[in-house]
C-alpha positions in Angstrom: -0.1 0.0 0.0 0.9 3.4 -0.9 2.5 5.0 2.8 1.0 8.0 2.1 -2.7 6.2 1.4 -1.8 4.3 4.7 -1.2 7.5 6.7 -4.7 8.6 5.4 -6.1 5.4 6.3 -4.8 5.2 9.9 -5.8 9.0 10.6 -9.5 8.1 9.2 -9.4 5.1 11.8 -8.5 7.3 14.8 -11.3 9.8 13.9 -13.6 7.0 13.7 -12.5 5.4 17.3 -12.9 8.9 18.3 -16.2 9.9 17.2 -17.8 6.6 16.6 -21.5 6.0 17.3 -23.1 9.5 17.6 -26.0 8.9 15.2 -25.7 5.1 15.4 -26.9 4.7 19.1 -30.1 6.3 18.4 -30.5 4.2 15.4 -30.5 0.7 17.2 -33.5 2.3 19.4 -35.5 4.0 16.9 -37.8 0.9 16.2 -37.3 0.5 12.7 -36.8 -2.8 11.3 -33.5 -4.4 12.2 -32.5 -5.6 8.8 -33.2 -4.5 5.3 -31.9 -5.0 1.9 -32.9 -3.6 -1.4 -33.9 -6.2 -4.0 -32.8 -6.5 -7.6 -30.1 -3.3 -7.5 -27.7 -4.8 -10.2 -23.7 -4.5 -9.4 -21.7 -2.9 -11.9 -17.5 -2.6 -10.9 -16.4 0.9 -10.5 -12.4 1.2 -12.7 -10.6 3.7 -11.1 -12.0 7.8 -11.1 -15.1 6.1 -12.6 -17.5 5.7 -9.7 -19.8 8.0 -10.3 -20.9 6.9 -13.9 -21.1 3.1 -12.0 -23.4 3.9 -9.2 -25.5 6.2 -11.2 -26.0 3.5 -13.2 -26.7 1.1 -10.9 -29.8 3.4 -9.4 -30.8 4.1 -13.3 -31.1 0.5 -14.0 -33.0 -0.4 -10.9 -35.5 2.3 -11.4 -36.3 1.1 -14.8 -33.8 2.8 -17.3 -31.5 0.0 -18.0 -27.9 2.1 -18.8 -24.2 0.9 -18.7 -21.3 3.0 -16.8 -20.2 3.4 -20.1 -22.8 5.5 -21.4 -23.4 7.3 -18.3 -20.0 8.4 -18.0 -20.2 10.7 -20.8 -23.0 12.9 -19.3 -21.5 13.0 -15.7 -17.3 12.0 -16.4 -15.4 15.5 -15.7 -11.6 14.3 -17.6 -9.8 17.4 -16.3 -11.1 16.8 -12.6 -10.7 13.0 -13.0 -14.2 12.3 -11.6 -18.1 12.9 -11.5 -19.4 16.2 -9.8 -22.3 15.6 -7.4 -24.5 18.2 -9.2 -23.6 16.4 -12.1 -24.9 13.2 -11.1 -28.5 14.7 -10.0 -28.8 16.4 -13.7 -28.1 13.0 -15.2 -30.6 11.5 -13.2 -33.1 13.8 -14.0 -32.1 14.0 -18.0 -32.9 10.2 -17.7 -36.1 10.9 -16.6 -35.7 9.9 -12.9 -37.1 11.8 -9.9 -34.1 12.5 -8.0 -34.3 13.9 -4.1 -31.8 14.4 -2.0 -31.5 12.4 1.5 -29.2 14.4 3.8 -29.8 12.4 7.7 -28.7 9.1 8.3 -32.2 7.7 9.6 -33.5 9.2 6.4 -31.5 7.1 4.3 -32.0 3.6 6.6 -35.9 4.3 5.8 -35.4 4.5 2.4 -33.9 1.6 2.5 -36.6 -0.4 4.5 -38.8 1.1 1.7 -36.9 -0.6 -0.8 -35.6 2.5 -2.2 -31.2 2.2 -3.4 -29.3 5.4 -2.0 -26.7 6.9 -3.8 -24.3 8.1 -1.6 -21.2 10.3 -1.6 -18.1 9.6 0.6 -14.8 11.2 1.4 -13.1 8.3 2.3 -10.0 10.5 3.4 -9.6 13.5 5.5 -10.9 16.9 5.1 -8.0 18.3 4.3 -6.9 15.6 2.2 -10.2 14.2 0.3 -10.9 10.8 -1.5 -14.0 11.5 -3.0 -16.0 8.4 -3.8 -19.9 7.5 -4.7 -21.0 4.4 -4.2 -24.9 2.7 -3.3 -26.5 1.8 -0.2 -28.5 -1.1 -0.8 -29.3 -2.3 2.9 -28.5 -2.4 6.4 -27.8 -4.8 9.5 -28.7 -2.8 12.8 -28.1 -5.7 15.1 -24.5 -5.9 13.4 -24.4 -2.2 13.0 -23.7 -2.2 9.4 -24.3 -0.6 6.1 -24.6 -2.7 3.2 -22.8 -1.0 -0.1 -22.0 -1.8 -4.0 -19.0 0.2 -4.0 -15.8 0.0 -6.0 -15.1 -3.6 -7.1 -17.0 -4.9 -3.9 -20.5 -6.3 -4.2 -22.5 -5.8 -0.9 -19.8 -4.7 1.0 -20.5 -4.3 4.7 -19.2 -1.3 6.4 -19.9 0.1 10.1 -22.4 2.4 10.5 -19.9 4.3 12.6 -17.6 4.3 9.9 -20.0 5.0 6.9 -21.5 8.1 8.9 -18.3 9.8 9.6 -17.0 9.4 5.7 -20.5 10.7 4.9 -20.1 13.6 6.7 -16.8 14.6 5.1 -18.9 14.8 2.1 -21.4 16.9 3.5 -24.1 14.2 3.9 -24.7 14.2 0.3 -27.3 11.5 -1.0 -30.1 11.1 -3.6 -33.1 8.8 -4.5 -33.4 8.0 -7.7 -37.2 6.9 -8.8 -39.9 6.9 -11.6 -41.2 9.8 -11.8 -44.7 8.6 -10.5 -43.1 7.3 -7.2 -41.7 9.3 -4.1 -39.4 8.7 -1.5 -40.7 7.7 1.7 -39.0 10.5 3.5 -39.3 13.3 1.0 -40.4 16.4 2.0 -43.3 18.6 0.0 -40.9 21.4 -0.9 -37.8 18.6 -1.8 -40.5 16.4 -4.6 -41.6 19.8 -6.0 -38.1 21.0 -6.4 -37.1 17.7 -8.0 -40.3 18.0 -10.1 -39.3 21.1 -11.3 -35.8 20.1 -12.1 -37.7 17.5 -14.6 -39.4 20.6 -16.2 -35.8 22.5 -16.5 -34.6 19.8 -18.7 -37.3 19.7 -20.5 -39.8 16.4 -19.5 -43.0 17.8 -19.2 -44.3 14.6 -19.1 -42.2 13.2 -16.1 -42.7 16.5 -14.3 -46.5 15.9 -14.3 -46.2 12.3 -13.5 -44.1 14.0 -10.5 -46.5 16.9 -9.5 -49.3 14.1 -9.6 -47.9 12.1 -7.1 -47.0 15.2 -4.7 -50.8 16.2 -4.9 -51.6 12.8 -3.9 -49.5 12.9 -0.7 -50.0 16.6 -0.1 -53.4 17.6 -1.7 -53.4 21.0 -0.9 -49.4 21.6 -2.1 -49.5 25.3 -4.3 -46.2 23.9 -5.6 -47.1 21.0 -6.7 -50.5 22.4 -8.3 -48.8 25.2 -10.1 -46.4 22.8 -11.3 -48.6 20.5 -12.7 -50.9 23.4 -14.2 -47.5 24.6 -16.3 -46.2 20.9 -17.3 -49.7 20.3 -18.4 -49.5 23.1 -20.4 -46.3 22.5 -21.7 -47.8 19.3 -23.1 -50.7 20.9 -24.6 -53.3 19.6 -22.4 -55.3 23.0 -21.6 -58.0 20.9 -20.1 -55.6 19.4 -17.7 -54.0 23.0 -17.1 -57.2 24.5 -16.3 -58.1 22.0 -14.0 -54.5 22.2 -12.3 -54.8 25.9 -11.8 -58.3 25.7 -10.6 -57.2 23.2 -7.7 -54.4 25.5 -6.8 -57.1 28.6 -6.3 -58.9 26.5 -4.4 -57.0 25.3 -1.9 -55.0 29.0 -2.3 -57.2 31.7 -3.2 -54.7 34.4 -2.4 -52.3 33.1 -5.1 -52.0 35.8 -7.6 -50.0 33.7 -9.8 -52.7 30.8 -9.6 -55.5 32.9 -10.5 -53.2 34.8 -13.4 -52.4 31.3 -14.8 -56.0 30.1 -14.8 -56.9 33.5 -16.5 -54.2 33.2 -19.1 -55.5 29.1 -20.2 -59.2 30.5 -19.5 -58.6 32.8 -22.4 -56.7 30.6 -24.5 -59.9 28.1 -24.4 -62.1 31.1 -25.4 -63.9 31.9 -21.9 -63.6 35.6 -21.8 -66.1 36.1 -19.0 -64.3 33.7 -16.5 -60.8 34.8 -18.2 -61.7 38.4 -16.6 -62.6 37.2 -13.2 -59.9 35.0 -12.9 -57.5 37.9 -14.3 -59.1 40.6 -12.1 -58.6 38.5 -9.1 -54.9 38.4 -9.6 -54.7 42.0 -10.2 -56.2 42.5 -7.1 -54.0 40.7 -4.8 -50.9 41.8 -7.2 -51.2 44.8 -9.0 -47.5 45.0 -9.1 -46.9 42.1 -11.1 -45.8 42.5 -15.0 -47.3 39.2 -16.0 -50.6 39.9 -14.5 -51.1 43.5 -15.6 -50.2 41.7 -19.5 -52.8 39.1 -18.6 -55.6 41.2 -17.5 -54.8 43.7 -20.7 -55.1 40.6 -22.6 -58.3 39.8 -21.4 -60.2 43.4 -21.7 -58.8 43.5 -25.1 -60.6 40.1 -26.0 -63.6 41.6 -25.0 
């Protein structure tokens, strides 16, 4: 072994010995399932500096997008940096039509595994001052043994102590990602996180996938303004004016003080030739926010259509 790497490993071990068990102790007494293993996650051995493409290919293939590490590499590998950036991994997951939602807490990560969702994780296997960045896929855990199971490097189903994993994950700012089909939600996801992930699908031009994600969000949070507005916008982008109208009506039903909701509804109603209803909606939007240029423009367009 390289002597410098040996120093890193020894220093890391000392750090683990000093800090082990901070959150792990709480997990054992949390009442969750003792053991979990996600079924059907493929294993792609990770070549040197290509852990990112291999890890992303594993979760994408598991989620229903069969893809090789080589194919993913063109989307996420940065030759000048000899690796992949976490932000590129998230963007690539979304370009492949998947809902990509961050996970930042160890209990949530284990809950996702118990729910049958693999988790793409980012680790620093070195030190803060001498980082060794690494992507892997968490596929299970064993609380009685205090282990997390990873597809990592060239090792299928590596069993790593939870304490060690927690420290290496901490040193990578607790970055992790659940990657799912757009009509499915992570077990631990919050409304803002799901809406943001769905918006990410819109930004890469996948309106249909975004609409599925917003619809799933509304199934869990029926009064979500962000999900209703997002669904309306996605349906509009798909030329589904009926679906867009229904979504914007849902938005103003639960949030009658949403100027944007009334404005978008007015815009769709005007396009559908329902001028009287459009004027009512446009007037409501203007009354709520008379300084917004989009609202002013919509109201003027409605009045000119009389």
